[in-house]
N, CA, C and O atoms as a MOPAC input file, in Angstrom:
PM7 MOZYME 1SCF
protein

 N     19.20500 1    -2.66300 1   -20.77900 1
 C     19.90500 1    -2.07100 1   -20.21300 1
 C     19.09900 1    -1.11900 1   -19.78000 1
 O     19.59500 1    -0.47900 1   -18.85300 1
 N     17.54700 1    -0.62800 1   -20.25200 1
 C     16.67300 1    -0.08300 1   -19.29800 1
 C     16.16200 1    -0.99000 1   -17.67000 1
 O     16.18600 1    -0.56300 1   -16.51600 1
 N     15.77000 1    -2.22600 1   -18.16100 1
 C     15.74600 1    -2.47300 1   -16.63900 1
 C     17.21000 1    -2.46300 1   -15.59200 1
 O     17.04100 1    -2.29200 1   -14.38500 1
 N     18.34200 1    -2.61700 1   -16.03600 1
 C     19.31000 1    -2.41800 1   -14.94400 1
 C     19.40200 1    -1.14500 1   -14.78300 1
 O     20.37500 1    -0.97700 1   -14.04700 1
 N     18.70800 1     0.36600 1   -15.19000 1
 C     18.23500 1     1.48000 1   -14.50400 1
 C     17.08900 1     1.15300 1   -13.30100 1
 O     17.03300 1     1.47200 1   -12.11300 1
 N     16.48200 1     0.61100 1   -13.90600 1
 C     15.12000 1     0.38700 1   -13.03400 1
 C     15.56500 1    -0.05800 1   -12.04200 1
 O     15.31600 1     0.69100 1   -11.09800 1
 N     16.40400 1    -1.38200 1   -11.61800 1
 C     17.13000 1    -1.70300 1   -10.76500 1
 C     17.10800 1    -0.80700 1    -9.80000 1
 O     16.46400 1    -0.44300 1    -8.81600 1
 N     18.47300 1    -0.47600 1   -10.72200 1
 C     19.51400 1     1.05100 1    -9.54600 1
 C     19.05800 1     1.89000 1    -8.72100 1
 O     19.43300 1     2.13500 1    -7.57400 1
 N     17.56700 1     2.68600 1    -9.82500 1
 C     17.35700 1     3.35200 1    -9.20900 1
 C     16.27300 1     2.67900 1    -7.58600 1
 O     16.21700 1     3.22900 1    -6.48600 1
 N     15.61900 1     1.47800 1    -7.98900 1
 C     14.72800 1     1.13000 1    -7.57600 1
 C     15.66200 1     0.96600 1    -5.72400 1
 O     15.31400 1     1.22400 1    -4.57200 1
 N     17.11600 1     0.32500 1    -6.47000 1
 C     17.88200 1    -0.38900 1    -5.11300 1
 C     18.08400 1     1.49300 1    -4.56300 1
 O     18.00200 1     1.69800 1    -3.35200 1
 N     18.31800 1     2.64500 1    -5.44600 1
 C     18.97200 1     3.59500 1    -4.70300 1
 C     17.83000 1     3.87200 1    -3.50200 1
 O     18.22600 1     4.06600 1    -2.35300 1
 N     16.73200 1     3.88000 1    -3.74200 1
 C     15.74000 1     4.92300 1    -2.80200 1
 C     15.24900 1     3.55000 1    -1.79100 1
 O     14.39000 1     3.66600 1    -0.91700 1
 N     15.85300 1     2.46300 1    -2.04900 1
 C     15.52200 1     1.41800 1    -1.19400 1
 C     16.68900 1     1.91000 1    -0.08900 1
 O     16.39000 1     2.16200 1     1.07800 1
 N     17.69700 1     1.98500 1    -0.47300 1
 C     18.71800 1     2.30000 1     0.85600 1
 C     18.72000 1     3.45600 1     0.61500 1
 O     19.89100 1     3.68500 1     0.91500 1
 N     18.32400 1     4.40600 1     0.29900 1
 C     17.81300 1     5.74800 1     1.29400 1
 C     17.31700 1     5.48900 1     1.99900 1
 O     17.94400 1     5.51600 1     3.05800 1
 N     15.37700 1     4.88300 1     2.12400 1
 C     14.54900 1     4.43200 1     2.89100 1
 C     15.10700 1     3.40900 1     3.54800 1
 O     14.54200 1     2.31800 1     3.46800 1
 N     16.57500 1     3.55800 1     4.49500 1
 C     16.83200 1     2.39900 1     4.99300 1
 C     15.83100 1     0.56200 1     5.32300 1
 O     15.52600 1     0.05100 1     6.40100 1
 N     15.60900 1     0.08100 1     3.97400 1
 C     15.24300 1    -0.70100 1     3.72400 1
 C     15.77500 1    -1.82000 1     3.22600 1
 O     15.19300 1    -2.84300 1     2.86500 1
 N     17.15500 1    -1.51300 1     3.22800 1
 C     17.97300 1    -2.39600 1     1.94500 1
 C     18.09500 1    -3.78500 1     2.65700 1
 O     17.87300 1    -4.85800 1     2.09700 1
 N     18.44800 1    -3.64000 1     3.86800 1
 C     18.94200 1    -4.84600 1     4.70600 1
 C     17.54700 1    -5.87600 1     4.99100 1
 O     17.63200 1    -7.08800 1     5.19000 1
 N     16.24400 1    -5.07100 1     4.95800 1
 C     14.99500 1    -5.79500 1     4.96900 1
 C     14.73800 1    -6.59000 1     3.94600 1
 O     14.40900 1    -7.77500 1     4.01300 1
 N     14.89600 1    -5.90100 1     2.93700 1
 C     13.88100 1    -6.29400 1     1.40000 1
 C     15.11900 1    -7.05100 1     0.80600 1
 O     14.86600 1    -7.67800 1    -0.22200 1
 N     16.67900 1    -7.12100 1     1.35500 1
 C     17.67500 1    -8.31500 1     0.70200 1
 C     17.24200 1    -8.87400 1     1.26100 1
 O     16.85600 1    -9.66700 1     0.40300 1
 N     16.75700 1    -9.38000 1     2.43900 1
 C     16.25800 1   -10.68500 1     3.08600 1
 C     14.92800 1   -11.28900 1     2.36000 1
 O     14.80900 1   -12.51400 1     2.35000 1
 N     13.97400 1   -10.52200 1     1.78200 1
 C     12.82900 1   -10.91600 1     2.04000 1
 C     12.79800 1   -11.99800 1     0.99700 1
 O     13.81400 1   -12.26400 1     0.35500 1
 N     11.64700 1   -12.63600 1     0.80700 1
 C     11.71700 1   -13.85800 1    -0.76200 1
 C     11.80800 1   -13.06200 1    -1.84900 1
 O     12.68800 1   -13.21700 1    -2.69600 1
 N     11.02600 1   -12.27300 1    -1.90000 1
 C     11.53300 1   -11.60200 1    -3.12900 1
 C     12.79100 1   -11.20500 1    -3.89000 1
 O     12.95400 1   -11.35300 1    -5.10100 1
 N     13.65800 1   -10.68300 1    -3.02900 1
 C     15.05600 1   -10.52500 1    -3.54700 1
 C     15.71400 1   -11.70800 1    -3.34400 1
 O     16.85800 1   -11.81200 1    -3.78600 1
 N     15.21700 1   -12.60300 1    -2.76900 1
 C     16.38000 1   -14.46000 1    -2.32300 1
 C     15.94700 1   -14.91900 1    -4.05900 1
 O     16.65300 1   -15.46300 1    -4.90900 1
 N     14.65400 1   -14.49300 1    -4.12600 1
 C     14.04900 1   -15.29900 1    -5.51200 1
 C     14.30600 1   -14.15500 1    -6.54900 1
 O     13.28400 1   -14.06600 1    -7.22900 1
 N     14.96900 1   -13.50800 1    -6.83900 1
 C     14.72900 1   -12.31800 1    -8.15200 1
 C     16.23300 1   -12.12000 1    -8.30400 1
 O     16.79200 1   -11.99000 1    -9.39300 1
 N     16.81000 1   -12.10800 1    -7.17600 1
 C     18.23700 1   -11.13100 1    -6.57900 1
 C     18.03200 1    -9.75900 1    -7.23200 1
 O     16.89000 1    -9.32500 1    -7.38600 1
 N     19.14700 1    -9.04200 1    -7.63400 1
 C     19.11200 1    -7.55600 1    -8.18400 1
 C     19.15900 1    -7.88300 1    -9.67800 1
 O     20.03300 1    -7.60600 1   -10.50000 1
 N     18.21600 1    -8.42000 1    -9.79800 1
 C     17.82700 1    -8.32900 1   -11.27300 1
 C     16.53500 1    -7.20600 1   -11.82700 1
 O     16.11600 1    -6.20200 1   -11.25100 1
 N     16.18200 1    -7.69700 1   -12.92100 1
 C     14.63100 1    -6.86700 1   -13.48700 1
 C     13.62100 1    -7.22800 1   -12.66500 1
 O     12.65300 1    -6.56700 1   -12.29000 1
 N     13.84900 1    -8.03000 1   -12.48800 1
 C     12.56500 1    -9.42400 1   -11.95700 1
 C     12.29600 1    -8.58000 1   -10.68500 1
 O     11.23100 1    -7.97800 1   -10.55700 1
 N     13.46800 1    -8.53400 1    -9.55600 1
 C     13.11800 1    -7.91100 1    -8.24600 1
 C     12.08100 1    -6.62400 1    -8.75600 1
 O     10.85300 1    -6.68800 1    -8.72100 1
 N     12.74200 1    -5.65300 1    -9.15100 1
 C     11.82700 1    -4.65500 1    -9.97000 1
 C     10.46400 1    -4.60800 1    -9.92400 1
 O      9.66500 1    -4.12000 1    -9.12600 1
 N     10.36900 1    -5.19400 1   -10.90700 1
 C      9.33100 1    -5.65100 1   -11.72200 1
 C      8.21100 1    -6.10400 1    -9.65000 1
 O      7.29200 1    -5.48600 1    -9.11400 1
 N      8.82400 1    -7.13000 1    -9.28800 1
 C      8.37100 1    -7.23400 1    -8.44400 1
 C      7.95300 1    -6.39500 1    -7.25500 1
 O      7.07800 1    -6.71400 1    -6.45100 1
 N      8.76400 1    -5.15100 1    -7.23100 1
 C      8.16700 1    -4.66100 1    -6.04900 1
 C      7.40900 1    -3.39400 1    -6.44100 1
 O      6.74400 1    -2.70400 1    -5.67000 1
 N      7.61500 1    -3.16500 1    -7.85000 1
 C      6.23200 1    -2.12100 1    -8.01000 1
 C      4.61300 1    -3.17000 1    -8.18400 1
 O      3.51100 1    -2.74500 1    -7.83800 1
 N      4.83800 1    -4.42100 1    -8.73000 1
 C      3.57700 1    -5.24100 1    -8.78700 1
 C      3.11800 1    -5.46700 1    -7.52900 1
 O      2.02200 1    -6.01300 1    -7.39900 1
 N      3.87600 1    -5.08700 1    -6.39600 1
 C      3.32200 1    -5.27000 1    -4.75000 1
 C      2.87100 1    -3.90500 1    -4.12200 1
 O      2.17900 1    -3.71600 1    -3.12100 1
 N      3.54700 1    -2.85200 1    -5.12200 1
 C      3.24300 1    -1.32500 1    -4.77200 1
 C      1.38100 1    -1.19100 1    -5.69700 1
 O      0.39000 1    -0.49500 1    -5.47400 1
 N      1.66700 1    -2.11500 1    -6.58700 1
 C      0.32700 1    -1.32000 1    -7.44600 1
 C     -1.11500 1    -2.47700 1    -7.33800 1
 O     -2.29200 1    -2.29100 1    -7.64600 1
 N     -0.26000 1    -3.96200 1    -6.64300 1
 C     -1.64200 1    -4.50800 1    -5.53800 1
 C     -2.19100 1    -3.95000 1    -4.24200 1
 O     -3.25100 1    -4.21900 1    -3.67800 1
 N     -0.75000 1    -2.69300 1    -3.73200 1
 C     -1.42600 1    -1.98100 1    -2.51800 1
 C     -2.55900 1    -1.19500 1    -3.16600 1
 O     -3.73100 1    -1.24400 1    -2.79500 1
 N     -2.04500 1    -0.40000 1    -4.26100 1
 C     -2.87300 1     0.55800 1    -4.49700 1
 C     -4.36700 1     0.30000 1    -5.10300 1
 O     -5.10200 1     1.28700 1    -5.12700 1
 N     -4.88900 1    -0.94400 1    -5.59900 1
 C     -5.43800 1    -1.64800 1    -5.63100 1
 C     -6.65100 1    -1.66100 1    -4.42700 1
 O     -7.85900 1    -1.42700 1    -4.40700 1
 N     -5.51500 1    -2.11000 1    -3.34400 1
 C     -6.75900 1    -2.50100 1    -2.13800 1
 C     -7.12400 1    -0.59000 1    -1.28200 1
 O     -8.03900 1    -0.04900 1    -0.66100 1
 N     -5.71500 1    -0.21700 1    -1.80600 1
 C     -6.95600 1     1.21800 1    -1.56200 1
 C     -8.21900 1     1.32400 1    -2.11300 1
 O     -9.31700 1     1.27700 1    -1.55900 1
 N     -7.86300 1     1.50100 1    -3.51200 1
 C     -8.94600 1     1.46300 1    -4.39600 1
 C    -10.68700 1     1.33500 1    -3.91800 1
 O    -11.67300 1     2.06400 1    -4.02100 1
 N    -10.35600 1    -0.20900 1    -3.27500 1
 C    -11.32200 1    -1.19200 1    -3.26200 1
 C    -11.67600 1    -0.99200 1    -1.66700 1
 O    -12.80700 1    -1.35600 1    -1.34500 1
 N    -10.90500 1    -0.49800 1    -0.72200 1
 C    -11.21100 1     0.23300 1     0.64000 1
 C    -12.22900 1     1.40500 1     0.36100 1
 O    -13.44600 1     1.45900 1     0.54200 1
 N    -11.56200 1     2.09100 1    -0.01200 1
 C    -12.72600 1     3.32500 1    -0.42400 1
 C    -14.00200 1     3.02700 1    -0.70600 1
 O    -14.91000 1     3.59000 1    -0.09600 1
 N    -14.23000 1     2.14900 1    -1.62100 1
 C    -15.01800 1     1.93300 1    -2.74600 1
 C    -15.98500 1     1.08500 1    -1.68900 1
 O    -17.20000 1     1.18700 1    -1.85800 1
 N    -15.35600 1     0.03000 1    -0.31700 1
 C    -15.96900 1    -0.36700 1     0.38300 1
 C    -16.41300 1     0.43800 1     1.38000 1
 O    -17.62500 1     0.53400 1     1.57500 1
 N    -15.87800 1     0.84300 1     1.83300 1
 C    -16.45400 1     2.01900 1     3.01300 1
 C    -17.31500 1     2.85500 1     2.32000 1
 O    -18.35800 1     3.11700 1     2.91900 1
 N    -17.12000 1     3.50200 1     0.87000 1
 C    -18.56500 1     4.27500 1     0.41600 1
 C    -19.75400 1     4.25800 1     0.32500 1
 O    -20.57600 1     5.12900 1     0.60800 1
 N    -19.95100 1     2.66400 1    -0.31200 1
 C    -20.80400 1     1.60600 1    -0.06600 1
 C    -21.47900 1     1.77100 1     1.45300 1
 O    -22.38900 1     2.49200 1     1.86300 1
 N    -20.81600 1     1.00200 1     1.95800 1
 C    -21.26000 1     1.26800 1     3.34400 1
 C    -21.91200 1     2.46800 1     4.03800 1
 O    -22.80700 1     2.37800 1     4.87800 1
 N    -21.22800 1     3.86700 1     3.48500 1
 C    -21.71400 1     4.71800 1     4.07800 1
 C    -23.30800 1     4.57100 1     3.50600 1
 O    -24.32100 1     4.68000 1     4.19600 1
 N    -23.25400 1     4.35000 1     2.34700 1
 C    -23.89500 1     4.75500 1     1.27600 1
 C    -25.90600 1     3.72600 1     1.85500 1
 O    -27.12800 1     3.87000 1     1.81400 1
 N    -25.14100 1     3.08200 1     2.16400 1
 C    -26.32100 1     1.76900 1     2.50000 1
 C    -26.80200 1     2.45200 1     4.41300 1
 O    -27.93900 1     2.41200 1     4.88200 1
 N    -25.72000 1     2.92800 1     5.03700 1
 C    -26.46300 1     3.17600 1     6.34300 1
 C    -26.96600 1     4.98500 1     6.21400 1
 O    -27.78800 1     5.53700 1     6.94600 1
 N    -26.34900 1     5.49700 1     5.30200 1
 C    -26.84300 1     6.83100 1     6.16900 1
 C    -27.49300 1     7.13400 1     4.83300 1
 O    -28.68900 1     7.33600 1     5.04400 1
 N    -27.16600 1     7.26300 1     3.39200 1
 C    -28.58600 1     7.49000 1     2.40600 1
 C    -29.79400 1     6.35000 1     2.24000 1
 O    -30.89800 1     6.38600 1     1.69500 1
 N    -28.99600 1     5.23200 1     3.03300 1
 C    -30.32500 1     3.73000 1     2.68800 1
 C    -30.30600 1     3.94200 1     0.99500 1
 O    -31.29500 1     4.48800 1     0.50400 1
 N    -29.35300 1     3.57900 1     0.22800 1
 C    -29.20700 1     3.30200 1    -1.04600 1
 C    -29.65100 1     1.74900 1    -0.95500 1
 O    -29.56000 1     1.28200 1     0.18000 1
 N    -30.11400 1     0.87700 1    -1.95500 1
 C    -29.86100 1    -0.31600 1    -2.16800 1
 C    -29.23600 1    -0.57000 1    -3.38800 1
 O    -28.81700 1    -1.67000 1    -3.74600 1
 N    -29.15600 1     0.98700 1    -4.33200 1
 C    -28.58300 1     0.05400 1    -5.70000 1
 C    -27.67900 1     1.83300 1    -5.74400 1
 O    -27.72200 1     2.86000 1    -5.06500 1
 N    -26.84100 1     1.28300 1    -7.12300 1
 C    -25.75900 1     2.60500 1    -7.56000 1
 C    -25.56500 1     2.58800 1    -9.28800 1
 O    -25.62100 1     1.60200 1   -10.02300 1
 N    -25.39300 1     3.59700 1    -9.55300 1
 C    -24.83100 1     3.37800 1   -11.05400 1
 C    -23.54300 1     3.41400 1   -11.11500 1
 O    -23.05800 1     4.46800 1   -10.70300 1
 N    -22.85400 1     2.67100 1   -11.46600 1
 C    -21.32100 1     2.13200 1   -10.97300 1
 C    -20.71700 1     3.39400 1   -11.82100 1
 O    -20.27600 1     4.32600 1   -11.14800 1
 N    -20.67800 1     3.46700 1   -12.82300 1
 C    -19.50700 1     4.37600 1   -13.58500 1
 C    -19.70300 1     6.05200 1   -12.55500 1
 O    -18.74000 1     6.60600 1   -12.02500 1
 N    -20.72600 1     6.42600 1   -12.50600 1
 C    -20.94500 1     7.70600 1   -11.20800 1
 C    -19.98300 1     7.08100 1   -10.51700 1
 O    -18.80000 1     7.32400 1   -10.75400 1
 N    -20.37100 1     6.17500 1    -9.55000 1
 C    -20.02400 1     5.62200 1    -8.02700 1
 C    -18.61500 1     5.67100 1    -8.04900 1
 O    -18.05100 1     6.26800 1    -7.13300 1
 N    -17.73400 1     4.96500 1    -9.24400 1
 C    -16.75600 1     4.46800 1    -9.26500 1
 C    -15.89700 1     6.16700 1    -9.57300 1
 O    -14.69700 1     6.05600 1    -9.82500 1
 N    -16.23800 1     7.04600 1    -9.56200 1
 C    -16.10500 1     8.07700 1   -10.44600 1
 C    -15.58900 1     8.80900 1    -9.01900 1
 O    -14.49200 1     9.11200 1    -8.54900 1
 N    -17.14200 1     8.93300 1    -8.54800 1
 C    -16.90800 1     9.63700 1    -6.96500 1
 C    -15.93100 1     8.77300 1    -6.23300 1
 O    -15.06200 1     9.43900 1    -5.66800 1
 N    -15.84300 1     7.69000 1    -6.10600 1
 C    -14.47500 1     6.70400 1    -5.34700 1
 C    -12.93000 1     7.43600 1    -5.53300 1
 O    -11.94800 1     7.52200 1    -4.79600 1
 N    -13.29800 1     7.98300 1    -7.11700 1
 C    -11.45300 1     8.54800 1    -7.22100 1
 C    -11.70900 1     9.97400 1    -7.17100 1
 O    -10.90500 1    10.61300 1    -7.84900 1
 N    -12.35700 1    10.48400 1    -6.73000 1
 C    -12.39800 1    11.76100 1    -6.42500 1
 C    -13.09200 1    12.23300 1    -4.95700 1
 O    -13.62700 1    13.33200 1    -4.81200 1
 N    -12.95800 1    10.88500 1    -3.55300 1
 C    -13.36500 1    10.98900 1    -2.62500 1
 C    -11.99100 1    11.56300 1    -1.81800 1
 O    -10.91500 1    11.58300 1    -2.41400 1
 N    -12.09500 1    11.97800 1    -0.56700 1
 C    -11.20100 1    12.15200 1     0.22900 1
 C    -10.45500 1    11.16700 1     0.65800 1
 O     -9.23500 1    11.28000 1     0.54000 1
 N    -11.09000 1     9.83900 1     1.32400 1
 C    -11.23100 1     8.37400 1     1.79000 1
 C     -9.98400 1     7.75100 1     0.96100 1
 O     -8.93900 1     7.19800 1     1.30600 1
 N    -10.77200 1     8.21000 1    -0.74100 1
 C     -9.26200 1     7.22600 1    -1.61700 1
 C     -7.59800 1     8.25600 1    -1.91500 1
 O     -6.52300 1     8.00000 1    -2.45700 1
 N     -8.17800 1     9.44100 1    -1.22400 1
 C     -6.90600 1    10.46300 1    -1.58200 1
 C     -5.49700 1    10.50300 1    -1.00000 1
 O     -4.35200 1    10.78000 1    -1.35700 1
 N     -6.48100 1     9.88300 1     0.59600 1
 C     -5.94900 1     9.76100 1     1.94200 1
 C     -5.24200 1     8.57500 1     2.14500 1
 O     -4.33800 1     8.39000 1     2.96000 1
 N     -5.76700 1     7.70100 1     1.26300 1
 C     -5.00300 1     6.23600 1     1.13800 1
 C     -4.03100 1     5.96000 1     0.30000 1
 O     -3.19800 1     5.06300 1     0.42500 1
 N     -4.17100 1     7.04700 1    -0.91800 1
 C     -2.86400 1     7.33100 1    -1.77100 1
 C     -1.82800 1     7.70200 1    -1.29100 1
 O     -0.69400 1     7.25800 1    -1.47500 1
 N     -2.34800 1     8.95000 1    -0.33400 1
 C     -1.01300 1     9.55300 1     0.87000 1
 C     -0.35900 1     8.37200 1     1.66700 1
 O      0.82300 1     8.03700 1     1.73900 1
 N     -1.34300 1     7.90800 1     2.17400 1
 C     -0.78600 1     6.98300 1     2.61400 1
 C      0.22500 1     5.83700 1     2.70900 1
 O      1.17000 1     5.58600 1     3.45800 1
 N     -0.49600 1     5.08400 1     1.37900 1
 C     -0.09000 1     3.87200 1     0.47100 1
 C      1.76500 1     3.73300 1     0.82200 1
 O      2.20800 1     2.93200 1     1.64600 1
 N      2.53700 1     4.57600 1     0.10000 1
 C      4.00200 1     4.05600 1     0.15300 1
 C      4.87100 1     4.23300 1     1.84300 1
 O      6.03900 1     3.92000 1     2.07300 1
 N      3.81200 1     4.85300 1     2.88400 1
 C      4.37100 1     4.41600 1     3.99300 1
 C      3.90200 1     3.11700 1     4.95300 1
 O      4.42500 1     2.73000 1     5.99800 1
 N      3.00800 1     2.70500 1     4.40600 1
 C      2.42400 1     1.37900 1     4.10500 1
 C      2.85800 1     0.34700 1     3.44600 1
 O      2.96600 1    -0.81400 1     3.84000 1
 N      3.10400 1     0.80200 1     2.42500 1
 C      3.83000 1    -0.50900 1     1.53700 1
 C      5.31200 1    -0.72200 1     1.87200 1
 O      5.84300 1    -1.80400 1     1.62100 1
 N      6.19500 1     0.59800 1     2.60400 1
 C      7.35400 1     0.49500 1     3.17500 1
 C      7.49200 1    -0.65900 1     4.44600 1
 O      8.21100 1    -1.65100 1     4.56400 1
 N      6.39500 1    -0.01000 1     5.38800 1
 C      6.09000 1    -1.07400 1     6.53800 1
 C      5.94900 1    -2.40000 1     5.47700 1
 O      7.03200 1    -2.93900 1     5.24900 1
 N      5.25200 1    -2.75600 1     5.07500 1
 C      4.85200 1    -4.09000 1     4.75900 1
 C      6.44200 1    -4.56500 1     3.99100 1
 O      6.88600 1    -5.60600 1     4.47400 1
 N      7.17500 1    -4.03400 1     3.06200 1
 C      8.46500 1    -4.65100 1     2.66900 1
 C      9.04300 1    -5.27100 1     3.81100 1
 O      9.08000 1    -6.42200 1     4.24700 1
 N      9.65300 1    -3.72700 1     4.30200 1
 C     10.35000 1    -4.28500 1     5.75400 1
 C      9.74400 1    -5.47000 1     6.59500 1
 O     10.63600 1    -5.82300 1     7.36700 1
 N      8.81100 1    -6.10800 1     6.75300 1
 C      8.42400 1    -6.76400 1     7.86400 1
 C      7.78500 1    -8.16300 1     6.65500 1
 O      7.08700 1    -8.96900 1     7.27100 1
 N      7.89100 1    -8.38800 1     5.62800 1
 C      7.95200 1    -9.42500 1     4.73100 1
 C      8.92400 1   -10.45100 1     4.94600 1
 O     10.03800 1   -10.10600 1     4.54900 1
 N      8.88700 1   -11.32700 1     5.32500 1
 C      9.26100 1   -12.80900 1     5.35600 1
 C      8.35700 1   -13.96100 1     4.65500 1
 O      7.30000 1   -14.51600 1     4.95400 1
 N      9.20800 1   -14.04700 1     3.66100 1
 C      8.29000 1   -15.69600 1     3.51600 1
 C      6.71300 1   -15.25800 1     2.56300 1
 O      6.12100 1   -14.17900 1     2.59000 1
 N      6.56700 1   -15.76800 1     2.24300 1
 C      5.21600 1   -16.58100 1     1.39600 1
 C      5.42900 1   -16.09700 1    -0.03200 1
 O      4.31200 1   -15.99200 1    -0.53700 1
 N      6.24700 1   -15.80400 1    -0.78400 1
 C      6.65600 1   -15.23900 1    -2.30900 1
 C      5.78500 1   -14.72900 1    -2.55300 1
 O      5.23700 1   -14.13600 1    -1.62400 1
 N      5.01100 1   -14.64600 1    -4.23300 1
 C      4.03700 1   -14.06100 1    -4.82600 1
 C      2.61500 1   -13.77600 1    -4.64400 1
 O      1.88600 1   -12.85700 1    -5.01600 1
 N      2.44100 1   -14.84100 1    -3.96100 1
 C      1.13200 1   -15.43200 1    -3.28500 1
 C      1.04900 1   -14.36900 1    -1.67100 1
 O     -0.02900 1   -13.94900 1    -1.25300 1
 N      1.90700 1   -14.19100 1    -1.21700 1
 C      1.39000 1   -13.78700 1     0.11400 1
 C      1.86000 1   -12.10600 1     0.17300 1
 O      1.57600 1   -11.25200 1     1.01300 1
 N      2.83400 1   -12.00100 1    -1.28500 1
 C      3.07900 1   -10.58200 1    -1.45700 1
 C      1.81500 1    -9.84200 1    -1.84600 1
 O      1.57600 1    -8.66200 1    -1.58600 1
 N      0.79100 1   -10.95500 1    -2.71200 1
 C     -0.54100 1   -10.27300 1    -3.31900 1
 C     -1.54100 1   -10.40600 1    -2.19600 1
 O     -2.61100 1    -9.80200 1    -2.28000 1
 N     -1.21300 1   -11.28500 1    -0.97800 1
 C     -2.60900 1   -10.97100 1    -0.40000 1
 C     -2.51200 1    -9.94400 1     0.68400 1
 O     -3.48000 1    -9.39500 1     1.21100 1
 N     -1.23000 1    -9.73400 1     0.97200 1
 C     -0.35200 1    -9.15700 1     2.34000 1
 C     -0.75000 1    -7.31400 1     1.55300 1
 O     -1.29100 1    -6.50500 1     2.30800 1
 N     -0.43900 1    -6.90900 1     0.19100 1
 C     -0.16900 1    -5.98200 1    -0.07500 1
 C     -2.03600 1    -5.57900 1    -0.32900 1
 O     -2.54800 1    -4.53300 1     0.07000 1
 N     -2.48800 1    -6.24800 1    -0.77500 1
 C     -4.26900 1    -6.04300 1    -1.10500 1
 C     -4.69300 1    -5.37200 1     0.53000 1
 O     -5.04700 1    -4.22200 1     0.78900 1
 N     -4.53700 1    -6.36900 1     1.33000 1
 C     -4.89700 1    -6.46000 1     2.76400 1
 C     -4.66400 1    -4.76100 1     3.21200 1
 O     -5.45600 1    -3.83100 1     3.36700 1
 N     -3.40900 1    -4.86500 1     3.31000 1
 C     -3.03900 1    -3.44700 1     3.29200 1
 C     -2.94300 1    -2.59400 1     3.21200 1
 O     -2.64500 1    -1.79000 1     4.09500 1
 N     -3.25200 1    -2.31900 1     1.61000 1
 C     -3.92700 1    -1.15300 1     0.85900 1
 C     -5.66300 1    -1.17500 1     1.04600 1
 O     -6.19100 1    -0.06400 1     1.09500 1
 N     -6.33400 1    -2.08000 1     1.12500 1
 C     -7.92400 1    -2.12200 1     2.18500 1
 C     -7.54100 1    -1.40500 1     3.38900 1
 O     -7.89100 1    -0.25700 1     3.66300 1
 N     -7.09700 1    -1.85500 1     3.80600 1
 C     -7.02300 1    -0.93500 1     5.43400 1
 C     -6.24800 1     0.34000 1     5.52700 1
 O     -6.06900 1     0.92600 1     6.59400 1
 N     -5.81000 1     0.73400 1     4.41200 1
 C     -4.46900 1     2.00800 1     4.34400 1
 C     -4.56500 1     3.33400 1     5.02100 1
 O     -3.65800 1     4.02400 1     5.48600 1
 N     -6.28300 1     3.62100 1     4.96800 1
 C     -5.99400 1     4.67100 1     6.08300 1
 C     -6.59000 1     4.51200 1     7.22500 1
 O     -6.81400 1     5.45800 1     7.98000 1
 N     -6.89800 1     3.35400 1     7.46500 1
 C     -7.07800 1     3.31500 1     8.66600 1
 C     -5.67100 1     3.23700 1     9.70900 1
 O     -5.68900 1     3.89000 1    10.75300 1
 N     -4.47200 1     2.40100 1     9.34900 1
 C     -3.33000 1     1.63300 1     9.43600 1
 C     -2.59700 1     3.16200 1     9.65200 1
 O     -1.83900 1     3.26000 1    10.61600 1
 N     -2.82200 1     4.48700 1     8.68900 1
 C     -2.47100 1     5.45000 1     8.55200 1
 C     -2.80700 1     6.14100 1     9.70900 1
 O     -1.88000 1     6.26700 1    10.51000 1
 N     -3.96200 1     6.66000 1    10.04100 1
 C     -4.62300 1     7.13400 1    11.06000 1
 C     -4.27800 1     6.69300 1    12.05800 1
 O     -4.25300 1     7.44300 1    13.03400 1
 N     -3.98500 1     5.67100 1    12.15800 1
 C     -3.51500 1     4.89400 1    13.63200 1
 C     -2.36300 1     4.94900 1    13.73600 1
 O     -2.03900 1     4.81200 1    14.91500 1
 N     -1.68000 1     5.06200 1    13.19400 1
 C     -0.09900 1     5.53800 1    13.27300 1
 C      0.05300 1     7.19300 1    13.89900 1
 O      0.51200 1     7.64300 1    14.94900 1
 N     -0.65500 1     7.89700 1    12.53100 1
 C     -0.77400 1     9.23900 1    13.39100 1
 C     -1.19600 1     9.73200 1    14.81100 1
 O     -0.81300 1    10.69100 1    15.48000 1
 N     -2.36400 1     8.48600 1    15.10700 1
 C     -2.94800 1     9.10400 1    16.10700 1
 C     -1.79400 1     8.59100 1    17.20600 1
 O     -1.52600 1     9.43900 1    18.05700 1
 N     -1.07600 1     7.32600 1    17.30800 1
 C      0.25700 1     6.99400 1    18.46800 1
 C      0.96900 1     8.25400 1    18.51900 1
 O      1.10800 1     8.99500 1    19.49200 1
 N      1.52800 1     8.43900 1    16.99000 1
 C      2.42100 1    10.21100 1    17.41800 1
 C      1.85200 1    11.16900 1    18.01900 1
 O      2.55600 1    11.99500 1    18.60000 1
 N      0.90800 1    11.24700 1    18.02200 1
 C      0.70500 1    12.73400 1    18.76000 1
 C      0.19200 1    11.94000 1    19.65600 1
 O      1.40000 1    12.01900 1    19.87900 1
 N     -0.48300 1    11.05800 1    20.62400 1
 C     -0.34400 1    10.59100 1    21.49400 1
 C      0.88000 1    10.44600 1    21.88500 1
 O      0.76500 1     9.74300 1    22.88800 1
 N      2.02300 1    10.67200 1    21.72700 1
 C      3.13100 1    10.04300 1    22.00000 1
 C      3.70900 1    11.71800 1    22.54900 1
 O      4.15700 1    11.99400 1    23.66200 1
 N      3.53400 1    12.56900 1    21.47100 1
 C      4.25800 1    13.82900 1    21.65000 1
 C      3.24300 1    14.43500 1    22.53600 1
 O      3.72900 1    15.28300 1    23.28400 1
 N      2.18500 1    14.27500 1    22.64600 1
 C      1.46200 1    15.07700 1    23.91500 1
 C      1.94500 1    14.65100 1    25.09600 1
 O      1.76400 1    15.44500 1    26.01800 1
 N      2.52400 1    13.61100 1    25.37200 1
 C      2.95400 1    12.67600 1    26.48400 1
 C      4.38600 1    13.44700 1    27.05000 1
 O      4.81900 1    13.63500 1    28.18700 1
 N      4.71100 1    13.66700 1    26.18800 1
 C      6.74400 1    13.93800 1    26.27000 1
 C      6.55700 1    15.66800 1    26.96700 1
 O      5.65200 1    16.42400 1    26.61400 1
 N      7.33600 1    15.92700 1    27.71500 1
 C      7.71000 1    16.56400 1    28.33000 1
 C      8.21900 1    18.07700 1    27.66900 1
 O      8.70700 1    18.93800 1    28.40200 1

């Protein structure tokens, strides 16, 4: 009974976001139908996107420390705690729902493996994608009289 509620909430949110047609034609929808498995797939994809956000932020922080601070080693616990507190990570967290919605909207084929790879990749570049979209919106607004 609880899984039906989860599906109903997920379907309602997707309908409100205008993603219903795209999601229903995705392989996840075709494979799982409107069952609880479909909702689990949707949540799974978002969790993988968030893992990508974390890994992308960690990578950018490692790169910064190597180039700017000339560090050759790190203390893992303090490093990962620092990543969780970084502005780059939280910008990615804020942008992740938008990036994931675009991912679900454009995903056509690939099944579980495709969803995993694309969600991880998009999460990794989430901050870059969001800033590019925002910059394009600003440029469009500046050109409009």
